[in-house]
C-alpha positions in Angstrom: 8.7 -25.2 13.6 5.3 -24.4 12.0 3.5 -21.1 12.5 0.2 -22.3 13.0 -2.1 -19.5 12.3 -1.4 -16.0 10.6 -4.3 -13.5 10.2 -4.0 -10.9 7.1 -6.4 -8.0 7.0 -6.8 -6.3 3.5 -6.0 -9.8 2.1 -7.5 -9.2 -1.4 -6.0 -6.0 -2.1 -2.7 -5.3 -3.7 -0.2 -5.9 -1.0 -2.6 -8.4 0.5 -2.9 -11.1 -2.4 1.1 -10.9 -2.6 1.5 -11.3 1.2 -1.2 -14.3 1.1 0.7 -16.0 -1.6 4.1 -15.6 0.0 3.0 -17.1 3.3 1.2 -19.9 1.4 4.6 -20.5 -0.2 6.4 -20.9 2.9 6.4 -24.3 4.4 6.7 -23.1 8.1 3.3 -21.4 7.7 0.4 -23.6 8.8 -2.8 -21.5 8.3 -3.6 -18.0 6.9 -6.9 -16.5 7.6 -7.5 -13.6 4.9 -10.0 -11.0 5.9 -11.9 -8.7 3.5 -14.7 -6.2 3.4 -16.2 -8.3 0.3 -16.3 -12.0 -0.4 -13.3 -13.8 -1.8 -13.2 -17.1 -3.9 -10.8 -20.0 -3.2 -7.3 -18.7 -3.3 -3.9 -19.9 -1.8 -4.0 -23.4 -0.5 -3.6 -22.7 3.1 -5.6 -19.8 3.0 -9.4 -19.3 4.5 -11.1 -16.0 3.6 -13.3 -14.4 6.2 -15.8 -11.5 5.4 -15.3 -8.7 7.8 -15.0 -5.0 8.1 -12.1 -4.0 10.6 -14.2 -0.8 11.2 -17.4 -2.4 12.6 -16.9 -6.1 13.1 -15.9 -8.1 16.1 -12.5 -9.2 15.2 -11.3 -10.9 18.4 -12.9 -14.4 17.8 -10.9 -14.3 14.4 -7.8 -13.2 16.0 -7.8 -15.8 18.8 -5.0 -18.6 18.6 -3.4 -16.3 15.8 0.6 -16.4 16.1 0.8 -13.1 14.2 -1.5 -10.5 12.8 -0.4 -8.8 9.4 -2.6 -5.5 9.2 -2.9 -4.2 5.6 -6.5 -3.1 5.4 -6.7 0.5 4.1 -9.1 2.9 2.3 -7.8 5.4 -0.4 -11.0 6.4 -1.5 -13.3 8.5 -1.1 -11.2 11.6 -0.9 -14.0 13.9 -0.8 -15.4 12.2 2.5 -12.5 12.0 4.8 -14.5 11.0 7.4 -15.1 7.5 5.6 -11.3 7.0 5.3 -10.6 8.1 8.9 -13.1 5.6 10.3 -11.9 2.8 8.2 -7.9 3.7 8.4 -7.5 5.1 11.7 -10.4 3.8 13.8 -10.3 0.5 12.1 -6.4 0.1 13.0 -7.1 1.0 16.5 -9.8 -1.9 16.5 -7.4 -4.2 15.2 -4.6 -3.2 17.5 -7.0 -3.6 20.5 -8.3 -7.0 19.2 -4.7 -8.1 19.0 -4.0 -7.4 22.5 -7.5 -8.8 23.7 -7.0 -12.1 21.8 -3.5 -12.6 23.2 -1.8 -12.4 19.7 2.0 -12.4 20.4 2.9 -10.3 17.1 1.5 -7.5 15.0 3.0 -6.6 11.6 1.6 -3.2 10.5 2.1 -1.8 6.9 2.9 1.7 7.3 4.1 3.9 4.4 6.9 6.5 3.0 3.9 8.7 3.3 4.1 8.7 7.2 7.6 10.3 7.1 8.1 14.3 7.6 9.6 16.1 4.8 13.3 16.3 4.6 15.1 19.2 3.3 17.9 17.5 1.7 18.6 14.5 -0.6 20.1 12.1 1.8 18.5 8.8 2.7 16.7 8.6 5.9 16.6 5.5 8.3 13.7 4.4 10.2 14.4 6.9 13.0 13.4 9.8 10.9 10.2 11.8 12.4 6.9 10.2 11.1 4.7 13.2 11.3 3.7 13.1 7.6 2.2 15.9 5.2 -0.6 17.8 6.7 -2.2 18.6 3.5 -3.5 15.4 2.5 -5.6 12.8 4.0 -3.3 9.8 3.6 -0.1 10.7 5.2 -2.2 12.4 7.9 -3.8 9.1 8.5 -0.4 7.2 8.2 1.2 9.4 10.7 -1.7 9.6 13.3 -1.5 5.4 13.3 2.1 5.7 13.9 1.3 7.4 17.1 -1.4 5.1 18.1 1.5 2.3 17.7 3.6 4.1 20.0 0.9 4.4 22.4 -0.1 0.4 21.9 3.7 -0.4 22.3 3.9 1.2 25.6 0.7 -0.4 27.0 1.4 -3.9 25.6 5.2 -4.7 25.9 4.2 -8.4 25.5 3.2 -8.0 21.7 6.2 -7.6 19.3 5.3 -5.1 16.9 6.9 -4.6 13.6 6.1 -1.5 11.4 7.0 -1.8 7.4 7.1 1.2 5.4 7.2 0.5 1.8 7.4 2.8 -1.1 4.8 3.0 -3.8 3.7 -0.6 -4.5 3.4 -1.9 -8.0 2.3 -4.9 -10.1 0.6 -5.7 -13.2 -2.4 -7.1 -11.3 -2.9 -3.9 -9.5 -2.7 -1.6 -12.8 -6.5 -1.2 -13.3 -7.2 -0.5 -9.4 -4.5 2.2 -9.1 -5.5 4.1 -12.2 -9.3 4.1 -10.6 -7.8 5.4 -7.3 -5.5 8.2 -8.8 -6.3 8.8 -12.3 -10.1 8.2 -12.5 -12.1 7.2 -15.5 -10.8 10.0 -17.9 -7.4 8.7 -17.7 -7.3 5.6 -20.0 -4.4 3.1 -19.3 -4.1 2.4 -22.8 -2.6 5.8 -23.7 0.5 4.6 -21.5 2.6 3.6 -24.5 5.7 5.0 -25.9 4.0 5.9 -29.3 1.2 7.8 -27.6 3.2 9.9 -25.0 5.6 12.0 -26.9 6.0 14.4 -24.0 6.1 14.4 -20.1 6.2 17.3 -17.7 9.6 17.8 -16.0 8.4 18.5 -12.6 11.3 19.6 -10.5 11.5 17.6 -7.4 8.9 14.9 -8.3 10.3 11.7 -7.2 9.3 8.4 -5.4 10.6 5.1 -4.5 8.7 1.7 -5.4 8.7 -1.7 -4.8 7.3 -4.6 -6.6 4.2 -6.1 -4.5 6.1 -9.7 -4.7 9.3 -8.0 -3.2 7.3 -6.2 -0.6 5.3 -9.3 0.4 8.5 -11.2 0.8 9.8 -8.6 3.3 6.7 -8.8 5.2 6.9 -12.8 5.3 10.3 -12.4 6.9 9.1 -9.8 9.4 6.2 -12.3 10.6 8.6 -15.3 10.8 11.7 -13.8 12.3 12.1 -12.7 15.8 12.4 -9.1 14.7 10.7 -5.8 16.1 10.7 -2.1 15.1 10.6 -0.5 11.8 11.6 -1.3 8.1 11.9 0.6 5.1 11.3 -1.3 1.9 11.9 0.0 -1.6 13.7 -1.0 -4.5 16.5 0.7 -6.7 16.9 3.2 -8.3 14.5 6.2 -7.2 11.9 7.1 -9.9 11.9 10.6 -11.3 10.5 12.2 -14.3 13.7 11.6 -16.5 13.6 8.1 -15.7 9.8 7.7 -16.4 10.5 9.7 -19.6 12.9 7.2 -20.6 10.8 4.3 -19.9 8.2 5.8 -22.3 10.6 7.3 -24.8 9.2 10.6 -24.1 10.7 14.2 -23.9 10.6 16.3 -20.9 9.1 19.7 -20.9 9.6 21.8 -18.0 6.5 22.5 -16.0 6.6 24.2 -12.5 5.0 22.2 -9.8 3.1 24.9 -8.7 1.2 25.1 -12.2 0.7 21.1 -11.8 -1.0 21.5 -8.4 -3.3 24.4 -9.5 -4.3 22.2 -12.6 -5.0 19.1 -10.6 -6.8 21.4 -7.8 -9.1 22.6 -10.8 -9.4 18.9 -12.1 -10.4 17.4 -8.7 -13.0 20.3 -7.9 -14.7 19.4 -11.5 -14.5 15.7 -10.2 -12.4 14.7 -13.1 -9.6 13.1 -11.0 -10.1 11.3 -7.7 -6.6 12.3 -6.3 -6.5 15.5 -4.2 -3.6 18.1 -5.2 -2.7 17.8 -1.4 -1.7 14.2 -2.3 0.6 15.2 -5.0 2.2 18.1 -2.9 2.9 15.3 -0.3 4.8 13.3 -2.9 6.9 16.1 -3.7 7.8 16.4 0.1 8.6 12.7 0.5 12.0 12.0 1.9 14.2 9.1 0.3 14.3 6.0 2.3 17.6 4.0 3.5 16.8 0.3 3.0 19.7 -1.0 4.9 18.0 -2.3 7.7 15.7 -4.5 5.9 18.6 -5.7 4.0 20.7 -6.6 6.9 18.2 -7.9 9.4 15.9 -9.6 7.3 18.3 -10.6 4.5 15.8 -9.1 2.1 16.9 -8.7 -1.6 14.2 -7.3 -3.8 13.8 -9.5 -7.2 12.6 -6.7 -9.2 14.4 -3.6 -9.9 12.4 -0.3 -10.3 12.7 -0.1 -13.9 11.2 -3.9 -14.0 8.6 -2.9 -11.5 7.5 0.4 -13.4 7.5 -1.5 -16.8 5.2 -4.0 -15.5 2.9 -1.6 -14.0 2.9 0.4 -17.3 2.2 -2.9 -19.2 -0.9 -3.7 -16.9 -2.3 -0.5 -17.5 -2.1 -0.6 -21.2 -3.7 -4.0 -21.2 -6.0 -3.1 -18.3 -4.9 -5.6 -16.2 -6.5 -7.0 -12.9 -7.2 -9.8 -10.8 -10.0 -11.9 -9.3 -10.7 -10.0 -6.1 -13.3 -7.0 -5.7 -10.5 -4.4 -5.2 -8.3 -5.7 -8.2 -11.1 -6.4 -10.4 -10.2 -5.2 -14.0 -12.3 -2.2 -15.3 -15.1 -4.4 -17.1 -15.7 -6.7 -14.2 -15.6 -3.9 -11.6 -18.4 -2.1 -13.6 -20.4 -5.5 -13.5 -20.1 -5.3 -9.6 -20.9 -2.1 -9.4 -24.0 -2.4 -11.5 -25.2 -5.6 -10.0 -24.2 -5.4 -6.2 -22.0 -8.3 -6.8 -19.1 -8.3 -4.3 -20.6 -5.7 -2.1 -21.0 -6.2 1.8 -24.6 -6.8 2.6 
């Protein structure tokens, strides 16, 4: 049976490009409609791209006749203007959900995040029923948690729509390296430094850890959520958990113990001086993330990651060193991105 039409918001970003490719390669998928705020060139064989902003454009005509909507659109910046990210991430998501209902779309797959989860006072992996109230000190987990509450309400009002929430760990791939350096490190953190010969020491920050997943593996999980008769939430991450000793081994560096509080104050000072774009609250949120149990995705979706955490991180670091990117506005390498900003190419009119 062919799924005639799948709409993907945020189709030109880190996750979206991989999701479009995964759907394009599936013989049961008919047409993919990719939405993005900026123009996109030719891409996957079955994909057509539509320039649309989820925060302001009429989405209902685009979503009509869709068999499923995959909502990925999300803004990480500007952190200094939280009203902008709230309008795009929260109000934009609400507009997508309302358009799904009005257009009569039978399935909605939403990419949430490990950041939506409440902190855990233990190291035991948490399942999908762990509370999703986020960390209040940073915009990203606040917004992810708020959208989860909005989806709770949406499911009560629209029981005829099958809703799936995918909660991935940190999503990496080579092509997203330049974008993620810009989002979280800023212009004063050159990716070329991320090589063993240039990183002799790393801060050994107690409690700093994260789960990662390659964008290709996450896209495969999302594809399975779209095409299978599933609903509910799925944690998606690969193994092992990434911590500072793990990164030190990857880079051949020596760990030097540094208190987390000292790092937070240093990041706060750098953020106030406009040296880094990531807020100290985001660093604190990472310190409080629980470890996710991914058993449901493996058992109900038959999902198995192709990439280990070591392979995922190694590919991302290689991308940082090479200044890697892709041929979309969000993933553009630094030189292309600077040209777009200077000339206005790729901006929405």
